[in-house]
Backbone as numpy.savetxt, mean C-alpha at the origin, in Angstrom:
# Nx Ny Nz CAx CAy CAz Cx Cy Cz
-3.70 -14.42 3.12 -3.54 -12.71 3.25 -3.42 -12.08 1.93
-2.73 -13.06 1.14 -2.55 -12.10 -0.29 -3.69 -12.52 -1.17
-4.56 -13.58 -1.04 -5.46 -13.73 -1.85 -6.48 -12.49 -1.36
-6.87 -12.51 0.08 -7.70 -11.03 0.38 -7.45 -9.67 -0.17
-6.13 -9.31 -0.40 -5.67 -8.23 -0.44 -5.92 -7.89 -2.07
-5.79 -9.32 -3.15 -5.74 -9.29 -4.31 -7.33 -9.27 -4.70
-8.03 -9.74 -4.01 -9.46 -9.67 -4.36 -10.08 -8.49 -3.82
-9.49 -7.68 -3.02 -9.88 -6.15 -2.77 -9.43 -4.86 -4.26
-8.60 -5.35 -4.39 -7.88 -4.22 -5.63 -8.65 -5.19 -6.72
-8.90 -6.28 -6.89 -9.41 -6.97 -8.19 -10.96 -6.11 -8.26
-11.82 -6.37 -6.99 -12.72 -5.66 -6.95 -13.26 -4.39 -6.59
-12.11 -3.54 -6.77 -12.16 -2.10 -6.91 -11.65 -1.61 -8.21
-11.06 -2.56 -8.90 -10.47 -1.69 -10.20 -10.76 -2.84 -11.04
-11.20 -3.83 -11.44 -11.39 -5.32 -11.99 -10.07 -5.89 -12.48
-9.28 -5.68 -12.01 -8.16 -6.18 -12.66 -7.23 -6.21 -11.52
-6.38 -7.86 -11.32 -5.62 -8.10 -10.16 -4.16 -7.01 -10.24
-3.65 -7.10 -9.27 -2.22 -5.92 -9.02 -1.33 -6.47 -9.81
-0.17 -6.11 -9.57 1.43 -6.10 -9.79 2.06 -6.23 -8.57
2.41 -7.79 -8.49 3.27 -7.86 -6.58 4.48 -7.45 -7.10
5.07 -6.95 -6.10 6.14 -6.13 -6.16 7.07 -7.20 -4.79
7.82 -8.35 -4.93 7.83 -9.30 -3.53 9.67 -9.33 -4.38
10.46 -9.66 -3.27 11.88 -10.13 -3.84 11.72 -11.54 -3.45
10.93 -12.10 -2.78 11.33 -13.42 -2.32 11.15 -14.58 -3.72
12.24 -15.35 -3.68 12.37 -16.13 -4.63 11.28 -17.00 -5.22
10.16 -17.52 -3.95 9.06 -18.28 -4.37 7.89 -17.27 -4.97
8.22 -16.06 -4.75 6.64 -15.19 -4.77 5.86 -15.41 -5.98
6.70 -16.08 -7.26 6.08 -16.56 -8.15 5.36 -17.67 -8.29
5.25 -18.15 -7.28 4.74 -19.37 -7.16 3.38 -19.30 -5.95
3.03 -17.93 -5.38 2.16 -17.65 -4.41 1.03 -17.36 -5.07
0.84 -16.49 -6.40 -0.68 -16.51 -7.00 0.32 -16.24 -8.29
0.22 -17.74 -9.14 0.64 -17.72 -10.26 -0.44 -16.65 -11.52
-1.33 -16.19 -11.48 -1.91 -15.43 -12.03 -1.51 -13.83 -12.20
-0.74 -13.61 -10.76 -0.27 -12.29 -10.84 1.19 -12.23 -11.34
1.10 -11.11 -12.38 2.66 -10.50 -12.50 3.73 -9.81 -11.76
4.62 -10.68 -10.90 5.64 -10.42 -9.81 6.82 -9.46 -10.07
7.02 -8.39 -10.06 8.23 -7.65 -9.98 9.26 -7.41 -9.01
10.36 -7.62 -9.44 11.19 -7.75 -8.15 11.55 -5.83 -7.60
12.07 -5.65 -6.36 12.53 -4.32 -6.15 13.45 -3.62 -7.22
13.46 -2.64 -7.98 14.68 -2.25 -8.81 15.56 -1.80 -7.69
15.55 -1.19 -6.31 16.85 -1.16 -5.44 16.28 -1.58 -4.42
17.16 -2.86 -4.13 16.97 -3.92 -3.22 17.31 -3.16 -1.66
17.02 -4.01 -0.62 17.20 -3.41 0.54 17.12 -2.03 1.19
15.87 -1.58 0.21 15.63 -0.22 0.87 14.28 -0.29 1.47
13.36 -1.39 1.95 12.94 -1.72 2.50 11.23 -1.15 2.05
9.65 -0.70 2.67 8.70 -0.82 2.00 8.76 0.62 1.00
10.04 1.59 1.17 10.30 3.25 0.26 10.53 2.70 -1.16
11.55 1.37 -0.95 12.02 0.87 -2.44 10.88 0.52 -2.85
9.70 -0.83 -2.56 8.87 -0.88 -2.80 8.13 -0.40 -3.67
7.67 1.10 -2.66 6.59 1.86 -3.32 7.45 2.76 -4.85
8.71 3.07 -4.70 9.57 3.42 -5.93 8.97 2.65 -7.19
9.58 0.87 -6.75 9.49 0.19 -7.81 8.07 0.32 -8.61
7.10 0.36 -7.28 5.76 0.30 -7.90 5.51 1.57 -8.73
5.71 2.88 -8.72 5.61 3.78 -9.09 6.23 4.21 -10.70
7.67 3.17 -10.71 8.18 3.34 -11.97 7.94 2.12 -12.69
7.02 1.25 -12.38 6.60 0.27 -13.29 5.45 0.07 -14.00
4.50 1.44 -13.37 3.34 1.69 -14.17 3.37 3.03 -14.65
2.46 2.91 -15.80 2.43 4.46 -16.63 1.68 5.40 -16.06
1.02 5.05 -14.71 0.36 6.56 -14.32 0.13 5.86 -12.74
-0.62 6.71 -12.06 -0.50 6.82 -10.79 -0.82 5.35 -10.36
-0.15 4.80 -9.03 -0.15 3.36 -8.57 -1.09 3.27 -7.37
-1.75 2.80 -7.02 -2.37 2.21 -5.91 -1.36 1.47 -5.02
-0.86 2.12 -3.79 -0.19 0.75 -3.60 -0.27 0.29 -1.67
-0.65 -1.43 -2.02 -1.06 -1.74 -0.22 -0.33 -2.93 -0.29
-0.03 -2.86 1.09 0.85 -3.77 1.46 0.01 -4.96 1.45
1.08 -6.75 1.15 0.37 -7.60 0.56 -0.14 -8.38 1.95
0.28 -7.76 3.24 -0.07 -8.25 4.44 -0.82 -7.76 4.96
-1.71 -6.38 4.42 -2.61 -6.29 5.27 -4.29 -6.79 4.95
-4.55 -7.93 5.23 -5.57 -8.54 4.94 -7.30 -8.02 4.72
-7.10 -6.78 5.12 -8.54 -6.20 5.39 -9.16 -5.12 4.74
-7.95 -4.65 4.27 -8.33 -3.19 3.25 -9.69 -3.79 2.56
-10.53 -2.53 1.89 -12.02 -3.33 1.25 -12.07 -2.45 -0.11
-12.26 -3.28 -1.34 -12.45 -2.85 -1.92 -12.98 -1.18 -2.32
-14.73 -0.88 -1.57 -14.69 0.69 -1.47 -13.66 1.42 -0.97
-12.88 0.83 0.03 -11.79 2.13 0.55 -10.97 2.58 -0.50
-10.32 0.94 -1.40 -9.38 1.53 -2.47 -9.69 2.09 -3.47
-11.13 2.06 -3.67 -11.64 2.72 -4.90 -11.63 4.43 -4.25
-12.20 4.71 -3.38 -12.94 6.08 -2.78 -10.93 6.50 -2.73
-10.03 5.77 -2.33 -8.68 6.18 -2.51 -8.01 6.85 -3.84
-8.12 6.26 -4.84 -8.38 6.12 -6.41 -9.37 7.48 -6.44
-10.02 7.89 -6.18 -10.75 8.62 -6.64 -10.39 10.23 -5.95
-9.98 10.22 -4.70 -9.70 11.04 -4.12 -8.19 11.53 -4.31
-7.52 11.00 -5.06 -5.92 11.15 -5.39 -5.96 12.36 -6.31
-6.97 12.72 -7.33 -6.89 13.50 -8.25 -6.53 15.03 -7.41
-5.37 15.67 -8.26 -4.55 16.38 -7.54 -3.35 16.45 -6.58
-3.34 15.54 -6.20 -2.02 15.28 -5.04 -0.92 14.13 -5.94
-0.07 14.20 -5.43 1.10 13.35 -5.98 0.97 11.95 -5.04
0.54 12.24 -3.78 0.93 11.20 -2.71 -1.00 11.42 -2.16
-1.55 10.47 -1.54 -3.10 10.45 -1.33 -3.19 9.24 -0.36
-3.16 9.39 0.86 -3.36 8.59 1.92 -4.38 8.84 2.77
-4.51 7.30 3.52 -5.63 7.79 4.33 -5.35 8.06 5.84
-5.54 8.94 6.45 -5.48 9.11 7.76 -5.86 8.07 8.77
-5.02 7.46 9.66 -4.94 6.46 10.63 -4.91 6.85 12.34
-5.10 5.85 12.59 -4.30 6.17 14.21 -3.21 5.47 14.90
-1.87 5.28 13.18 -1.16 4.75 13.19 -0.35 5.89 14.01
1.47 5.71 13.97 2.40 6.39 14.38 2.40 7.73 13.87
2.62 7.61 12.57 2.47 8.77 11.14 1.11 9.58 11.22
-0.04 8.88 11.58 -1.17 9.48 11.20 -1.56 9.55 9.61
-1.04 8.57 9.46 -1.83 8.52 7.81 -1.02 6.76 7.66
-1.46 6.38 7.00 -1.18 4.88 6.83 -0.81 4.94 4.75
0.84 4.78 5.39 1.38 4.74 4.06 1.57 3.64 2.98
1.55 2.87 3.31 1.28 1.38 2.62 0.21 1.19 2.43
-1.28 2.01 2.33 -2.44 1.84 1.84 -2.61 2.93 1.22
-2.00 3.56 0.03 -2.41 4.91 -1.12 -2.23 4.82 -2.29
-1.85 6.37 -2.75 -2.39 6.37 -4.05 -0.77 7.25 -4.24
0.25 6.99 -4.93 1.33 7.63 -5.22 1.23 7.51 -6.72
1.67 8.92 -7.06 1.93 9.23 -8.59 3.42 9.42 -8.93
3.71 9.55 -10.30 5.05 9.55 -10.65 5.88 10.89 -10.54
5.28 12.10 -9.98 5.87 13.22 -9.06 6.45 12.76 -8.06
6.47 11.64 -7.47 7.26 10.81 -6.24 8.36 10.37 -6.51
8.58 10.09 -7.85 9.24 9.24 -8.12 11.42 9.57 -7.69
11.21 10.75 -8.10 12.42 11.56 -8.45 12.81 12.05 -6.48
11.67 12.18 -5.62 11.86 12.50 -4.58 12.42 11.39 -3.16
11.81 9.79 -4.01 11.97 9.14 -3.18 12.98 8.54 -3.72
13.64 8.83 -4.82 15.15 8.24 -5.15 15.77 8.94 -4.31
15.78 10.30 -4.47 16.74 11.01 -3.56 16.73 10.38 -1.95
15.77 10.63 -1.58 15.50 9.85 -0.12 16.13 8.57 -0.27
16.06 8.06 -0.86 16.99 6.47 -0.78 18.04 6.66 -0.87
18.80 7.34 -1.99 19.70 7.68 -2.24 21.08 8.66 -0.75
20.20 9.14 0.37 20.48 9.67 1.35 19.90 8.91 2.11
20.00 7.71 2.40 19.51 6.40 3.27 18.64 6.58 4.34
17.56 7.83 3.43 16.28 7.71 4.14 14.99 6.89 3.83
14.61 5.57 4.95 13.77 4.89 4.32 12.42 4.90 4.86
12.33 5.70 5.71 10.64 6.51 6.12 9.73 6.52 4.80
9.17 5.67 4.68 7.80 5.62 3.83 7.58 7.12 3.66
7.36 8.08 4.50 7.18 9.78 4.59 8.45 10.26 4.15
9.93 9.96 3.97 10.66 10.83 4.28 10.64 11.77 2.84
10.06 11.45 1.72 9.99 12.37 0.85 8.93 13.36 0.64
8.13 13.27 1.62 6.63 14.09 1.63 6.82 15.57 1.37
7.93 16.13 2.06 8.19 17.45 1.88 8.15 17.95 0.43
8.67 17.36 -0.33 8.99 17.84 -1.64 7.49 17.37 -2.64
6.62 16.77 -2.04 5.45 16.58 -3.14 4.33 17.13 -2.71
3.24 16.91 -3.42 1.70 17.27 -2.77 0.82 16.30 -2.49
1.11 16.23 -0.78 0.01 14.87 -0.42 -1.08 15.39 0.32
-1.85 14.83 0.20 -3.06 14.62 0.36 -3.83 13.71 0.89
-4.43 13.94 2.45 -5.02 12.75 2.95 -6.32 12.54 3.03
-7.19 11.44 2.95 -8.74 11.25 3.33 -8.66 11.14 4.60
-9.86 12.22 4.83 -10.07 12.57 6.24 -10.29 11.45 7.26
-10.35 11.16 8.46 -10.56 10.21 9.61 -11.77 9.44 9.19
-12.54 10.44 9.27 -13.73 10.52 9.57 -14.29 9.61 8.36
-14.05 9.89 6.94 -14.02 9.51 5.73 -13.53 8.00 5.96
-12.34 7.60 6.56 -11.84 6.39 6.47 -12.64 5.54 7.47
-13.28 5.98 8.32 -14.14 5.56 9.00 -15.87 4.67 8.16
-16.07 5.60 7.15 -17.26 5.21 6.84 -17.00 3.66 5.86
-15.88 3.42 6.17 -15.25 1.96 5.46 -15.09 1.18 6.33
-15.07 1.10 8.08 -14.19 0.22 8.71 -13.70 0.98 9.47
-13.69 0.09 10.86 -12.49 0.56 11.70 -11.24 0.60 11.17
-10.36 1.81 11.12 -9.14 1.93 10.93 -8.13 0.84 11.18
-8.41 0.29 13.02 -7.35 -0.19 13.14 -7.47 -1.54 12.40
-8.69 -2.34 12.04 -9.07 -3.41 11.17 -8.78 -3.41 10.04
-9.08 -2.13 9.02 -8.52 -2.14 8.01 -7.47 -2.46 7.61
-6.43 -1.39 8.48 -5.08 -1.51 8.32 -3.96 -2.37 8.96
-4.61 -3.22 9.91 -4.36 -4.42 10.26 -3.09 -4.87 9.44
-2.09 -5.40 10.13 -0.96 -5.32 9.32 -0.22 -6.60 9.96
0.19 -7.45 9.20 0.47 -8.86 9.93 2.25 -9.17 9.90
2.75 -8.80 10.86 4.07 -8.92 10.81 4.82 -9.95 11.84
4.05 -10.54 13.03 4.47 -11.81 13.52 3.67 -12.71 13.36
4.28 -14.00 13.97 2.88 -15.07 13.82 1.84 -14.40 15.08
2.20 -13.68 15.94 1.01 -13.19 17.01 -0.03 -12.56 16.04
0.72 -11.76 14.87 -0.30 -11.01 14.21 -1.53 -11.84 13.67
-0.47 -13.18 12.82 -1.12 -13.80 11.98 -2.19 -14.58 13.19
-1.91 -14.84 14.19 -3.10 -15.59 14.74 -4.60 -14.56 15.11
-4.28 -13.55 15.27 -5.03 -12.44 15.52 -5.78 -12.26 14.40
-4.91 -12.10 13.48 -5.79 -12.11 12.34 -6.81 -13.23 11.38
-6.55 -14.13 12.04 -7.00 -15.51 11.81 -8.34 -15.53 13.06
-8.28 -15.07 14.19 -9.08 -15.04 14.88 -10.19 -13.92 14.27
-9.96 -12.69 13.57 -10.95 -11.72 13.35 -11.59 -12.19 12.32
-10.69 -13.02 11.21 -11.73 -13.69 10.25 -12.90 -14.68 10.59
-12.17 -14.99 11.75 -13.51 -16.00 12.18 -14.78 -15.69 12.59
-14.53 -14.18 13.54 -15.70 -13.56 13.87 -15.95 -12.61 12.63
-15.46 -12.71 11.45 -16.28 -11.70 10.48 -17.59 -12.19 10.18
């Protein structure tokens, strides 16, 4: 899974990503990647986003490493569309209406995210009211593929089996 995400990011930007991971074995997953641990532990995905934006000097593309079907063209389009926004996310059929684990985050998000984390609000969208949020319209996202496929996330063994079936039929 990680290889597919790395390939998509490298294909979009010509360089491998920084991996934010707390697993002690993360350094061995892809020895060619720089690995950084969460700045604030036990804060879920929002803590990972915070780590990413405080690790890099400019806006960062954040992609969950267990989202194996994102594509380089989608990621490139997100980066291009993010100009003028603090957060730029693709619309999705998910419960939030956007996919916060596949988007561009700027440094203006750091303080609002930190305040959310300090308030124990760990939802990935908890800080959105304090920043300029832009969205890639659903019809644009669909130009890059089926959103349910693009943003498929592997969280359980059954998800992994389903992802392997999708790959076999790709």
